[in-house]
C-alpha positions in Angstrom: -7.4 13.3 15.6 -10.5 13.3 13.4 -12.1 10.1 12.2 -10.9 10.8 8.6 -7.3 11.3 9.9 -7.4 8.1 11.9 -8.8 6.1 8.8 -6.0 7.6 6.7 -3.2 6.8 9.1 -4.8 3.4 9.7 -4.8 2.7 6.0 -1.2 3.7 5.6 -0.2 1.5 8.6 -2.1 -1.4 7.2 -0.4 -1.0 3.8 2.9 -1.0 5.5 2.0 -4.2 7.5 1.0 -6.0 4.4 4.1 -4.9 2.6 6.3 -5.8 5.5 5.4 -9.5 4.9 7.0 -9.2 1.5 9.8 -6.7 1.9 10.5 -6.7 5.6 12.2 -3.6 6.9 12.2 -1.9 3.5 8.4 -1.8 3.5 8.0 1.6 5.0 10.5 3.3 2.7 9.2 1.5 -0.4 5.5 2.5 0.3 6.5 6.1 1.3 8.4 6.6 -1.9 5.5 5.2 -4.0 3.1 7.6 -2.3 5.4 10.6 -2.7 6.5 9.9 -6.3 3.2 8.7 -7.8 0.5 10.3 -5.6 2.4 13.5 -4.7 1.3 13.2 -1.1 2.6 12.6 2.4 2.0 9.0 3.5 -0.4 10.0 6.2 -2.6 11.6 3.6 -3.2 8.3 1.9 -6.9 7.6 1.4 -9.0 4.7 0.1 -9.5 6.4 -3.3 -5.7 6.4 -3.7 -5.3 2.7 -2.9 -6.1 1.3 -6.4 -3.7 3.7 -8.1 -1.1 3.0 -5.5 -1.6 -0.7 -5.9 -0.9 -0.5 -9.7 2.4 1.3 -9.0 3.3 -1.2 -6.3 2.6 -4.1 -8.7 4.8 -2.6 -11.4 7.7 -2.1 -9.0 7.3 -5.5 -7.4 7.3 -7.4 -10.6 10.8 -6.1 -11.2 11.8 -7.5 -7.8 9.8 -10.7 -7.5 9.7 -13.5 -10.0 7.2 -15.7 -8.2 3.7 -15.2 -9.5 2.1 -16.8 -6.4 3.8 -14.4 -4.1 2.7 -11.4 -6.3 -0.9 -12.7 -6.3 -0.9 -13.1 -2.5 0.5 -9.5 -2.1 -2.0 -8.0 -4.5 -4.9 -9.9 -2.9 -3.8 -8.6 0.5 -3.9 -5.0 -0.8 -7.3 -5.6 -2.4 -8.6 -6.7 1.0 -7.5 -3.4 2.5 -9.5 -1.6 -0.2 -12.6 -3.6 0.7 -11.9 -3.0 4.5 -11.6 0.8 4.1 -14.4 1.2 1.5 -17.1 0.2 3.9 
């Protein structure tokens, strides 16, 4: 696996881990569908440039599910930290 491929799959895995804290077992399906429907990619193709766009779609969808602003802020902050981690 190339370094780019491992970064991509690592990023996807990290997005799932962060989302799992908020959605539990539904995290993988939720993120996979957002990537497929809004980025028109396979989840393993996710890259750091996609993350900001993906985060916007996640926020839209999650605000329909979660009424607690503190939880949403914590989730979005966790996704922003991933962007910083993978942008280095």
